[in-house]
C-alpha positions as CSV (number, residue, x, y, z in Angstrom):
1,M,0.0,0.0,0.0
2,G,2.9,2.4,0.7
3,R,3.1,5.0,3.3
4,N,1.1,7.7,1.6
5,W,-2.3,6.6,3.2
6,V,-0.6,6.1,6.6
7,E,0.7,9.6,6.6
8,A,-2.6,11.1,5.5
9,E,-4.5,9.2,8.2
10,T,-2.1,10.0,11.1
11,S,-1.0,13.6,10.3
12,G,-3.7,14.9,12.6
13,C,-2.8,12.5,15.5
14,D,-1.0,13.7,18.6
15,L,-0.4,11.1,21.2
16,G,1.8,13.4,23.3
17,D,5.1,11.7,22.3
18,V,6.8,11.6,18.9
19,R,7.8,8.0,19.5
20,L,4.1,7.0,20.0
21,N,3.2,8.8,16.8
22,R,5.8,6.9,14.9
23,R,4.8,3.6,16.4
24,L,1.2,4.2,15.3
25,E,2.4,4.8,11.8
26,A,4.5,1.7,11.7
27,M,1.6,-0.4,13.2
28,L,-0.9,0.9,10.6
29,E,1.5,0.1,7.8
30,A,2.1,-3.4,9.0
31,L,-1.6,-4.1,9.6
32,G,-2.5,-2.6,6.3
33,E,-0.2,-5.0,4.5
34,R,-1.6,-8.0,6.4
35,P,-5.2,-7.2,7.2
36,G,-7.1,-9.6,9.4
37,K,-3.9,-11.2,10.7
38,S,-2.9,-11.5,14.4
39,L,-0.4,-9.0,15.8
40,P,2.6,-11.4,15.8
41,T,1.8,-12.4,12.2
42,A,1.3,-8.8,11.1
43,F,4.5,-7.5,12.7
44,Q,6.7,-10.5,11.7
45,D,9.0,-10.4,14.7
46,W,8.7,-10.5,18.5
47,S,10.4,-7.1,19.0
48,N,7.7,-5.2,17.0
49,T,5.0,-7.3,18.5
50,K,6.0,-6.4,22.1
51,A,6.2,-2.8,21.0
52,A,2.6,-3.0,19.8
53,Y,1.5,-4.4,23.1
54,R,3.3,-1.7,25.0
55,F,1.6,0.9,22.7
56,F,-1.8,-0.4,23.5
57,S,-1.1,-0.5,27.2
58,N,0.2,3.1,27.3
59,G,-2.1,5.4,29.3
60,N,-1.7,8.2,26.8
61,V,-3.2,6.0,24.0
62,S,-6.9,5.9,23.5
63,E,-9.3,5.2,20.6
64,D,-10.2,8.9,20.5
65,K,-6.6,10.0,20.0
66,I,-5.9,7.3,17.4
67,L,-9.0,8.2,15.4
68,E,-8.4,11.9,15.7
69,G,-6.1,11.9,12.6
70,H,-8.6,9.8,10.6
71,F,-11.4,12.2,11.4
72,A,-9.3,15.1,10.3
73,A,-8.5,13.3,7.0
74,S,-12.2,12.5,6.5
75,A,-13.0,16.2,6.9
76,L,-10.5,17.1,4.2
77,R,-12.0,14.6,1.8
78,L,-15.5,15.9,2.6
79,R,-14.6,19.4,1.8
80,A,-13.0,18.3,-1.5
81,T,-16.4,17.0,-2.7
82,D,-19.6,18.7,-3.9
83,G,-23.2,17.8,-3.4
84,P,-24.9,15.8,-0.8
85,I,-23.1,13.7,1.8
86,L,-24.7,10.5,3.0
87,I,-23.7,9.6,6.6
88,L,-24.5,6.0,7.5
89,Q,-24.9,5.1,11.1
90,D,-24.9,1.6,12.6
91,T,-23.7,-0.5,15.5
92,T,-21.1,-3.3,15.2
93,E,-20.5,-6.0,17.8
94,F,-17.0,-7.5,18.5
95,S,-17.2,-10.8,20.3
96,F,-14.4,-12.6,22.2
97,K,-13.9,-15.8,24.1
98,R,-12.4,-15.0,27.5
99,S,-12.0,-17.0,30.7
100,N,-12.8,-13.8,32.6
101,P,-15.3,-12.0,30.4
102,E,-16.0,-9.4,33.2
103,K,-12.6,-7.8,32.2
104,V,-13.9,-7.1,28.7
105,G,-17.6,-6.6,29.2
106,F,-20.8,-8.0,27.7
107,T,-22.6,-7.1,24.5
108,G,-25.8,-9.2,24.6
109,I,-27.5,-12.5,24.9
110,S,-26.9,-15.3,22.4
111,T,-29.3,-18.2,21.8
112,G,-27.5,-21.5,21.4
113,R,-28.5,-25.1,20.8
114,K,-31.8,-26.5,21.8
115,Q,-31.7,-28.5,25.1
116,S,-33.5,-31.8,25.9
117,E,-36.4,-30.1,27.6
118,G,-37.1,-28.0,24.5
119,R,-35.7,-24.7,25.6
120,H,-32.8,-23.0,23.8
121,Q,-29.6,-22.5,25.7
122,K,-28.7,-18.9,26.3
123,H,-25.5,-17.2,27.4
124,A,-24.1,-13.7,27.6
125,V,-21.7,-12.7,24.8
126,C,-18.3,-11.2,25.8
127,G,-17.0,-8.2,23.9
128,F,-17.6,-4.6,23.1
129,L,-19.7,-2.5,20.7
130,M,-18.8,0.2,18.2
131,H,-21.3,2.7,16.8
132,A,-19.8,4.4,13.8
133,S,-20.8,6.9,11.2
134,L,-19.4,6.5,7.7
135,A,-19.6,9.3,5.1
136,I,-20.0,8.4,1.5
137,T,-21.0,10.1,-1.7
138,P,-24.4,9.3,-3.4
139,E,-22.4,7.3,-5.9
140,G,-21.0,5.1,-3.0
141,L,-17.5,6.5,-2.7
142,P,-16.4,6.2,1.0
143,L,-14.9,9.3,2.5
144,G,-14.2,8.0,5.9
145,L,-15.6,7.8,9.4
146,T,-17.0,11.0,10.9
147,A,-17.8,9.7,14.4
148,A,-17.4,6.5,16.5
149,K,-18.3,5.4,20.0
150,F,-17.1,2.3,21.8
151,W,-18.7,0.7,24.9
152,S,-19.5,-2.5,26.7
153,R,-21.8,-3.5,29.5
154,S,-20.9,-4.8,33.0
155,K,-23.9,-7.1,32.6
156,F,-26.6,-7.5,30.1
157,K,-30.4,-8.0,30.4
158,G,-32.6,-8.1,27.4
159,T,-35.0,-5.3,26.5
160,A,-38.0,-7.4,27.5
161,A,-36.5,-8.0,30.9
162,L,-35.8,-4.3,31.5
163,K,-39.4,-3.4,30.5
164,R,-40.7,-5.4,33.5
165,K,-39.1,-2.9,35.8
166,I,-38.7,0.3,33.8
167,N,-41.0,2.2,31.5
168,P,-38.5,3.1,28.6
169,T,-40.6,6.1,27.6
170,R,-40.0,7.7,31.1
171,V,-36.2,7.4,30.9
172,P,-34.4,10.5,29.5
173,I,-32.6,9.9,26.2
174,E,-29.3,11.0,27.8
175,Q,-29.5,7.9,30.1
176,K,-30.1,5.4,27.2
177,E,-27.7,3.7,24.9
178,S,-29.8,5.2,22.1
179,M,-28.1,8.5,22.8
180,R,-25.3,7.3,20.6
181,W,-27.4,8.1,17.5
182,L,-27.8,11.7,18.6
183,D,-24.1,12.0,19.6
184,N,-22.9,10.7,16.2
185,L,-25.3,12.9,14.4
186,R,-24.0,16.0,16.2
187,L,-20.3,15.1,15.9
188,S,-20.6,14.2,12.2
189,T,-22.5,17.4,11.4
190,E,-19.9,19.5,13.2
191,L,-17.0,17.7,11.4
192,T,-18.5,18.4,8.0
193,G,-19.1,22.0,8.7
194,A,-22.0,21.9,6.2
195,P,-25.1,20.5,7.9
196,E,-27.2,21.4,4.8
197,R,-25.2,18.9,2.7
198,C,-25.6,16.0,5.2
199,V,-28.2,13.2,5.1
200,H,-27.9,11.0,8.1
201,V,-29.1,7.4,7.3
202,G,-30.2,4.9,9.9
203,D,-32.2,1.7,10.3
204,R,-35.3,1.2,12.5
205,E,-33.3,1.5,15.7
206,S,-32.7,5.2,14.8
207,D,-36.4,6.0,14.7
208,I,-36.1,8.3,17.7
209,Y,-38.1,11.5,18.2
210,E,-35.2,13.3,19.9
211,L,-33.0,12.6,16.8
212,Y,-35.5,14.4,14.6
213,C,-35.6,17.3,16.9
214,L,-31.8,17.5,17.0
215,A,-31.6,17.3,13.2
216,E,-34.0,20.2,12.9
217,E,-32.0,22.2,15.4
218,L,-28.8,21.6,13.5
219,G,-30.4,22.2,10.1
220,T,-29.4,18.9,8.7
221,G,-31.3,16.0,7.0
222,F,-32.0,12.4,7.8
223,L,-33.4,9.3,6.2
224,V,-34.7,6.7,8.7
225,R,-36.6,3.5,8.3
226,S,-39.8,3.9,10.3
227,C,-40.3,1.7,13.3
228,V,-43.2,3.5,15.0
229,D,-46.3,4.7,13.2
230,R,-46.1,8.2,14.7
231,L,-48.7,10.9,14.6
232,A,-48.4,13.2,11.7
233,E,-49.6,16.7,10.5
234,D,-52.0,18.1,13.1
235,G,-51.9,14.9,15.2
236,G,-55.2,13.5,13.7
237,T,-53.5,11.0,11.4
238,T,-50.4,8.9,11.3
239,I,-47.3,8.6,9.1
240,A,-48.6,5.4,7.5
241,K,-51.9,7.0,6.5
242,V,-50.2,10.0,5.1
243,M,-47.7,8.0,3.1
244,A,-50.5,5.8,1.7
245,K,-51.9,8.8,-0.1
246,V,-48.6,10.1,-1.4
247,Q,-47.7,9.3,-5.0
248,S,-44.4,7.4,-5.4
249,S,-41.6,9.7,-6.7
250,G,-39.8,6.7,-8.3
251,T,-38.5,3.2,-7.8
252,H,-35.1,1.7,-7.5
253,E,-34.5,-1.9,-8.4
254,V,-31.8,-3.9,-6.5
255,G,-30.5,-7.0,-8.3
256,F,-28.9,-9.9,-6.5
257,A,-27.7,-13.3,-7.6
258,M,-28.1,-16.6,-5.6
259,H,-25.1,-18.7,-5.4
260,R,-24.6,-22.3,-4.4
261,A,-22.4,-22.6,-1.4
262,R,-21.3,-25.2,1.2
263,I,-20.7,-24.3,4.8
264,I,-18.1,-26.4,6.7
265,A,-19.0,-26.6,10.3
266,P,-16.6,-27.8,13.0
267,C,-18.1,-31.3,13.2
268,C,-20.1,-31.7,10.1
269,L,-20.8,-30.6,6.5
270,S,-24.1,-28.8,6.1
271,D,-26.5,-29.4,3.2
272,T,-26.1,-27.4,0.0
273,L,-27.6,-23.9,0.3
274,R,-29.4,-22.1,-2.4
């Protein structure tokens, strides 16, 4: 890949020590040449591997400082384009197997195999979550991340379990994990410096009234897949009823091909999928 992309993505980073800045550049270059590999494989020797572990354990290093340079580079790419900017928001889960999962945190509940009594085995998943906003052009050209939030849970209870004790509508948005949608919208809009160009895109989980209020306050746009049939106009109708009367402005066809594939499981070979 060369060093050009590394220099572009790290020029805005300041880890408080020139040596740390140089180590970050060297690590990104090595990981870029061997994506998806473990640290020892990516760095090729034990000396650089140990240096990487020291880097990650350094108290001056954080994800915010590492991403600071990338966000700055994203802002430059955004300003070099014209027209609308689509900012896609979504949450990604990173799962790990650990003997002491409390040290990492929990992300959710996983449903496993069916037990003899008919119930499915469930267990908490160890790991952390990342909520990221990716800026792209309408043609699909990625311009970079504009915001990212990382977190994990000390314990996890499903939404249904929480509803037995708490009325979610009475909890302020600032005390919910859903606040991440608003935080990313605000940070991304500030980074672009052009709220009128932005269209923040989210799935049904982003159907949050407070998000719409914030978008209006910032003067930016949004495209959200509806989850709740909210009241519309003067409150005497709903979104679904209003949209049922609106003439379609156009259609967009998405083509996909079905492929034959075989999945190799640890203990068996599954049937052919179509």
